[in-house]
Each structure stands twice: as C-alpha cells, then as structure tokens.
C-alpha positions in Angstrom: 65.6 -17.1 -41.7 64.4 -13.5 -42.1 65.1 -11.4 -38.9 61.9 -8.9 -40.1 59.8 -11.8 -39.6 60.9 -13.5 -36.7 60.1 -10.2 -34.2 56.6 -10.2 -35.6 55.7 -12.9 -33.3 57.2 -11.5 -30.1 56.1 -8.1 -31.3 52.5 -9.5 -31.1 53.3 -10.9 -27.4 54.4 -7.6 -26.5 51.2 -5.9 -28.0 49.0 -8.7 -26.5 50.2 -8.3 -23.1 50.1 -4.2 -23.7 46.7 -4.6 -23.6 45.8 -7.0 -21.3 47.6 -4.0 -18.7 45.4 -1.4 -20.0 42.2 -3.6 -19.8 43.4 -5.5 -16.4 41.3 -2.6 -14.1 38.4 -3.1 -16.4 38.5 -7.0 -16.1 39.0 -6.6 -12.2 35.9 -4.8 -11.9 33.7 -7.0 -14.0 34.9 -10.1 -11.9 34.2 -7.9 -8.7 32.5 -10.6 -6.3 28.8 -10.6 -5.7 27.3 -13.2 -3.4 24.4 -15.7 -4.6 21.3 -16.2 -3.0 21.5 -18.5 -0.2 25.5 -18.5 -0.3 28.2 -15.9 0.8 31.9 -16.9 0.3 33.8 -16.2 3.6 37.8 -14.9 3.4 40.3 -14.5 5.4 41.6 -11.6 6.0 45.3 -11.3 4.8 43.4 -12.9 1.5 41.4 -9.2 1.4 44.5 -6.7 2.6 43.3 -7.1 6.3 44.9 -7.4 9.3 43.7 -10.3 11.5 44.4 -9.8 15.2 43.8 -5.7 14.3 39.7 -6.9 12.9 39.3 -9.6 15.6 40.1 -6.4 17.9 37.4 -4.8 16.1 35.0 -6.9 16.6 35.9 -7.6 20.1 35.2 -3.5 20.7 31.5 -3.8 19.1 30.6 -6.9 21.8 32.0 -5.0 24.7 30.2 -1.9 23.3 26.4 -3.4 23.8 23.7 -0.9 24.4 22.3 -0.6 27.6 19.3 0.2 26.6 16.5 -3.0 27.3 16.1 -6.0 25.1 12.1 -5.6 25.2 12.1 -2.8 22.6 8.4 -2.3 23.6 9.6 -1.6 27.1 12.4 0.7 25.8 9.6 2.4 23.0 7.6 3.7 26.3 11.0 4.4 28.2 11.9 7.3 25.2 9.4 7.7 22.4 6.4 6.5 24.2 6.6 9.5 26.9 5.8 11.9 24.0 2.2 13.4 23.5 0.4 10.4 21.1 3.3 8.6 22.3 1.3 4.9 21.8 2.5 2.4 20.6 0.5 1.5 17.0 2.8 -1.2 15.5 4.9 -4.0 16.9 7.8 -4.4 18.6 9.6 -7.5 19.3 12.3 -8.2 22.0 15.9 -7.7 20.5 18.7 -10.1 20.2 22.1 -9.9 21.1 25.2 -7.7 19.4 25.5 -8.2 16.1 27.3 -7.7 12.6 29.2 -8.5 9.9 32.1 -6.9 8.0 32.2 -7.2 4.3 35.6 -6.5 1.8 35.5 -6.9 -1.7 32.4 -8.9 -1.4 33.5 -11.2 1.0 32.6 -12.1 4.5 35.5 -11.7 6.6 34.0 -11.2 10.2 31.4 -12.1 11.8 29.6 -11.8 15.5 26.7 -12.6 17.3 23.8 -14.3 15.1 24.0 -12.4 11.8 21.1 -14.3 10.4 18.6 -13.2 13.1 16.1 -10.7 12.0 15.5 -7.9 14.6 14.2 -3.8 14.0 16.6 -1.8 12.5 14.8 1.5 13.6 15.6 4.2 11.1 17.5 2.1 8.6 14.2 2.0 7.3 14.3 5.2 6.0 16.9 3.9 3.2 14.8 1.7 2.1 12.0 4.3 1.9 14.2 5.9 -0.4 15.1 3.0 -2.4 11.7 2.2 -3.8 11.4 6.1 -4.1 14.6 5.4 -6.3 13.3 2.8 -7.9 9.8 5.0 -8.9 12.0 8.1 -9.9 14.0 5.3 -12.3 11.0 4.0 -13.7 9.8 7.7 -14.9 7.1 7.3 -11.7 8.3 10.3 -10.8 9.8 12.8 -13.0 11.9 15.3 -11.1 12.7 15.4 -7.7 12.3 19.0 -7.5 8.5 18.1 -8.5 6.1 19.0 -6.0 4.3 15.8 -3.9 0.9 17.3 -4.4 0.4 16.6 -8.2 1.4 12.8 -8.3 -1.2 11.5 -5.2 -4.9 11.9 -4.7 -7.4 11.6 -2.0 -6.7 8.2 -0.5 -9.2 6.7 2.0 -7.9 5.2 5.3 -10.1 2.0 6.9 -10.0 0.7 10.0 -9.2 -3.4 9.7 -11.9 -5.2 11.3 -9.6 -8.0 13.2 -7.7 -6.4 16.5 -8.1 -3.3 18.2 -6.3 0.0 17.2 -3.7 0.5 20.0 -3.9 4.6 21.1 -6.0 6.5 21.9 -5.6 9.4 19.4 -5.7 7.3 16.2 -8.4 9.1 14.6 -7.0 13.0 15.6 -7.2 15.9 12.7 -7.7 13.1 10.2 -10.9 12.8 7.9 -12.1 10.7 5.1 -10.3 11.0 2.4 -6.7 11.3 3.2 -5.5 14.4 1.0 -1.9 15.9 3.1 -0.8 17.9 0.1 -3.6 20.2 0.1 -3.0 23.0 2.4 -1.1 26.4 0.5 2.2 25.3 2.4 2.4 21.5 1.4 1.8 22.2 -2.1 5.2 23.6 -2.4 7.0 20.7 -0.8 8.9 18.5 -3.3 9.6 15.1 -3.5 13.5 16.3 -2.2 12.0 18.3 0.6 11.1 15.2 2.0 13.6 13.0 1.4 16.1 15.6 2.9 13.8 16.4 5.9 13.4 20.0 4.8 10.0 20.2 4.0 8.7 21.6 7.5 4.7 19.7 6.4 2.1 20.7 9.5 -0.4 17.8 9.8 -1.4 14.3 11.4 -0.6 11.2 9.8 -2.0 7.7 11.5 -2.9 9.3 14.7 0.1 11.4 15.1 0.6 15.0 15.1 4.1 16.5 12.9 4.7 18.4 16.4 4.2 15.4 18.8 8.0 13.9 17.4 10.6 15.3 19.6 8.2 17.8 20.8 9.1 21.5 21.4 9.6 22.5 24.7 7.2 25.5 24.1 4.9 23.5 22.4 2.5 26.1 22.1 4.1 28.4 20.2 5.2 25.6 17.9 2.2 24.8 16.9 0.8 29.0 16.5 4.5 29.8 14.3 4.4 29.8 10.6 5.7 27.3 8.7 9.3 27.7 7.0 9.2 27.9 3.5 10.2 24.2 2.5 13.9 23.6 1.9 15.4 26.1 4.6 15.1 24.4 7.9 16.1 20.6 8.5 13.9 18.5 11.0 14.3 15.0 11.8 10.8 14.4 12.0 9.1 10.6 12.0 5.8 11.9 10.9 6.7 13.5 7.7 8.9 10.2 6.9 5.5 8.1 6.7 4.2 11.0 5.0 6.8 9.8 2.0 5.6 6.7 2.6 2.1 7.5 2.1 3.0 9.3 -0.8 5.2 6.4 -2.1 2.5 4.1 -1.7 0.5 6.6 -4.2 3.0 6.4 -7.1 3.5 3.1 -6.7 -0.2 1.6 -6.5 0.6 -1.5 -5.0 2.0 -2.5 -1.7 5.7 -0.9 -1.0 7.3 -4.1 0.5 6.4 -5.5 -2.9 8.0 -3.2 -4.7 11.0 -3.6 -2.7 10.7 -7.5 -2.7 10.8 -7.8 -6.6 12.9 -4.6 -7.4 16.1 -5.1 -5.3 15.6 -7.6 -2.1 14.8 -9.9 -4.3 17.9 -9.4 -7.1 20.0 -8.8 -4.6 19.6 -12.8 -3.3 18.3 -11.2 0.1 16.7 -13.7 2.7 13.2 -14.1 2.6 12.7 -13.1 6.5 13.1 -9.6 6.3 9.6 -7.7 6.7 8.1 -4.2 6.6 5.8 -3.2 8.8 3.2 -0.8 9.0 0.7 0.6 11.7 -2.7 -0.4 12.9 -4.0 2.1 11.8 -2.0 2.8 8.2 -4.3 0.4 6.0 -6.1 2.3 2.8 -7.8 1.3 0.0 -6.1 2.1 -3.5 -8.2 0.7 -6.7 -10.2 -1.5 -4.6 -7.2 -2.8 -3.3 -6.5 -2.9 0.7 -2.7 -2.3 1.5 -1.0 -0.9 4.3 1.5 1.8 4.1 4.4 1.3 5.8 6.5 3.1 8.8 9.5 4.7 8.2 10.7 4.2 11.7 10.1 2.1 14.6 9.6 5.3 16.2 5.7 3.8 17.3 6.5 0.1 16.5 6.2 -1.3 13.0 9.6 -0.5 10.3 11.6 -2.9 9.2 12.2 -6.2 10.3 15.8 -7.5 9.1 19.0 -9.7 9.5 22.9 -8.4 10.0 23.2 -10.4 6.7 20.6 -8.7 4.4 21.6 -5.5 5.7 24.9 -6.1 4.5 23.6 -7.2 1.4 22.0 -3.8 0.5 24.7 -1.6 2.1 27.6 -3.6 -0.8 24.6 -2.4 -3.5 24.7 1.3 -2.5 28.8 0.4 -2.3 28.9 -1.3 -5.4 26.6 2.4 -7.0 23.6 0.6 -7.4 24.7 -2.8 -9.5 24.8 -6.4 -8.9 26.9 -8.5 -10.7 25.3 -7.6 -14.6 22.0 -5.9 -13.2 21.4 -2.0 -12.1 19.1 -2.1 -9.6 19.3 1.8 -8.6 20.3 4.0 -11.1 24.1 6.0 -10.7 22.0 9.4 -11.0 19.9 8.4 -8.1 23.0 7.3 -5.5 24.3 10.6 -6.9 21.9 12.8 -5.2 21.2 10.3 -2.4 25.0 11.0 -1.5 25.1 14.6 -2.5 25.1 17.2 0.6 21.6 19.0 1.5 21.9 22.5 1.1 20.9 22.8 5.3 22.3 19.8 6.7 25.9 19.0 4.4 26.1 16.0 6.4 22.7 14.0 5.7 22.1 13.7 1.7 18.3 11.7 1.0 17.2 10.0 4.3 18.2 7.5 5.7 22.4 8.2 4.3 24.8 10.4 7.0 27.8 11.3 5.1 31.6 10.8 6.0 33.7 12.5 7.9 30.5 15.4 8.2 28.8 12.6 10.6 31.5 10.1 11.9 35.0 12.4 12.3 37.5 8.7 11.7 35.5 7.7 8.3 36.9 7.9 4.6 36.1 10.6 2.4 33.1 9.4 0.1 31.7 7.0 2.8 28.1 7.4 4.0 26.1 5.0 6.8 22.5 4.0 6.9 21.5 5.0 10.6 19.2 3.8 12.9 18.3 3.8 16.5 19.8 0.4 18.8 22.8 1.6 17.3 22.3 -0.4 14.2 24.7 1.2 11.5 25.2 -0.2 7.8 28.3 1.8 7.2 29.7 2.0 3.5 32.9 3.0 2.3 33.2 2.6 -1.8 36.9 3.4 -1.3 37.8 0.3 0.3 34.6 -1.6 -0.8 33.6 -1.8 2.7 30.8 -3.0 4.6 30.2 -2.9 8.1 26.8 -3.6 9.9 27.0 -3.3 13.4 23.8 -3.8 15.6 22.8 -2.7 19.4 26.0 -1.1 19.8 26.5 2.2 22.0 25.6 5.1 19.7 29.1 7.1 21.0 30.7 3.9 20.2 30.4 4.0 16.1 33.3 6.5 15.2 35.9 4.5 16.9 34.7 1.3 15.7 34.9 2.5 12.2 38.4 3.9 13.2 39.2 0.1 14.3 37.8 -2.0 11.3 39.9 1.2 9.1 43.2 0.5 10.9 42.6 -3.3 9.8 43.0 -2.1 5.9 46.6 -2.7 5.3 46.2 -2.8 1.5 
C-alpha cells in the first residue's frame, strides 16, 4: 500500500478537527439558550459555573434586605412624592408583594426567591421600556437620527377627558390647552431625542397636570421658576414630567398605543407572559387619527407605569444582555443598544434612560455591565461579560451593590 495515500484520511481528520476547533466559539454562540414562552429551563449552579453555597447566601441576603417602605404603595406615595407640589396620584397603585427575584446564568434560571411570577409595580424600570419603544421606532426609520429635534416629529394633539371616572387631583388641567403643543417654545424647539433619552433637555412646561418644577422641587421654587432655561444637553436632571413628555413624543411617532407596540415588537417575540400591563394616567388620554388612546406613564411617580413580573423583567434583561437578539431574531439593533450604553457627556454614569452604567453606578459591578433601576428598589442587573442577569425586587437601595458583589463572588468560571 502506498503510504503517501494512507495519510490522506488522517490529514482530512486533522483538518476537520482544526476546523471544528476554529468554529467552536461561533457554534457555541449560535446555540446560546433562549427560553421559550411559558417554559424556562433551570440549571444547578455548578452546571453553569457558579458556587451553590455562595449563591444561596446572596439570595438570603436579598431576602433579609427587604425595604422598610410600606407595602401599600399608594400610602407610600403620599408619604414621599405625594408631598410635592401637585403631588396627587393620577394613576393606579397596588400593594407590593414579598421580596422576589431571579438569577439567570447562560440563559438558565439558577436561583429564584419569593414569587417571581407575581405582577408588581416596577417604578422607573418603566423608563427602559420607553427607551425600547423609541429604539424600535429608530430601527424602523420612524426616527431618522437621535440628534434630530423632536419638534418636527410632533403635531398638535388633542387631550380628552374620558367620560368614566373622576380625575384625581385638583390641578389636572393646569397650564394645558387644547391642543397640546409641548415643543413650540424657542427653547423646546432645540430639544432632541437624545436630550430626552438622557434627561438633559431642561424642558419647561406642564404635562398631565404636573409642572416640571414640581417634580423633586428646588428649595427656592421662585428662583427655579424664574431662571433661564439651560441649553439642552448641558445639564442632567432626573425629571418624570420630561419622561412622560418622551412617551407622548413616541406616541406621536408610532400613532398607536405604546403598550401595543411593545407587545407586538418586543415582549411577544421574547416570550414574555401575558400578565404585564403598562398604565398611563386618568387624564393622559389623547385623540390620534380619530382614535382615543392613552399616553403611558414613565414610572409610578404619580401612579401607573409598568406592572410586570420578575420573570418578565429577566427576559427583558436577557434581551439587553444578548445585545438585542432573541434566538435568531433581531429585536433591537446593535447600534441602538450601543448608544443606550454610551455614557452621557453630562452624566457618565447614565446612558439612555434607564440604563445605569457599570462601576460608575455600582462599584462592585463588572466593567461593561449596566442596570435598569427603579424605586422599591427594583433592579435588573445585566452583566454581558458573565452572561448574567439579576432581578431583585423590594430590596433596600443601599443593599443592591452588596447583592451584586455576592452574586459575582458566586461565579467561579
């Protein structure tokens, strides 16, 4: 037998092996696990490179660190934001549940506590869903550039008072006219989508009966109301009136209810349950294209906002961890998520709302990580480097960094 030809099968085998090794990372990436709707696989910590004892200690810490705020969230509102000027609730509240959460590694559930299927208020995590529907509009060309002024994308909108129920609060019409034209002033015409997304617009006005200056009011209100507006993009201020303004602007672009947009283009494709709800206010109803629809709230500052389970929060976190892909489907573009994760020039710990960025926000966090955050505390910590998502609900704000540190300490490979 000619030995020259005997080596050919061996050579082919070696070539195939080398090729397989070269393609292994790509194959692994293609086989990344994504949970199907209504079915989420669980793995023992050791199966996904985590220490079970340390992970259990982290969960125990989350449960022990329950917030001391009242469970009656409407009562909690009137003990906090309700004491602000025009602080009346104009959206629904519900009682919160026990501390709850879930930890995801490599897409699998490795730990959970409380009732992760319970639907609860998520406060400002809602803002990340507003960013998502704006991103969906951007990816479809409905918004050409985030640095475009918002004004050309909007038109007068007629507010309506619904015939059912009474609007809570005595100032629900303060400063409002029919129609609504919130971007008509000289200052407002310079506000871009990026300014609203980064909370640097310094927009001045009243929306849904809430003046911008009434949210976390300055000590000297007279001076605050009389001052010149800052140039858009130069000063960061966390302001829920302006968040609601972004929701109204997005409604102008989509011309259909934003919860429907979110369900059809994001929550449905990632297999979220049918239990989440996105509420607006009693007086945030408008007419668009002859239809009455509600502009949703950007949080629960005055009630409303996103009500969602920890498991559905975790699906959203996994989507952002996986750079906007869900299986073979592209949900949000890489470009959009790159912008969302880019530190703001004014506040480098903040990207688009509500993306709190890595170690500038949580000292124990992994570089490149981020968190979707809301009062409560509601936290969705996203760590792409470790393919890790941590959802924690009703935990003291001062305990969240320690929880992240403990979970990361449980990662052994």
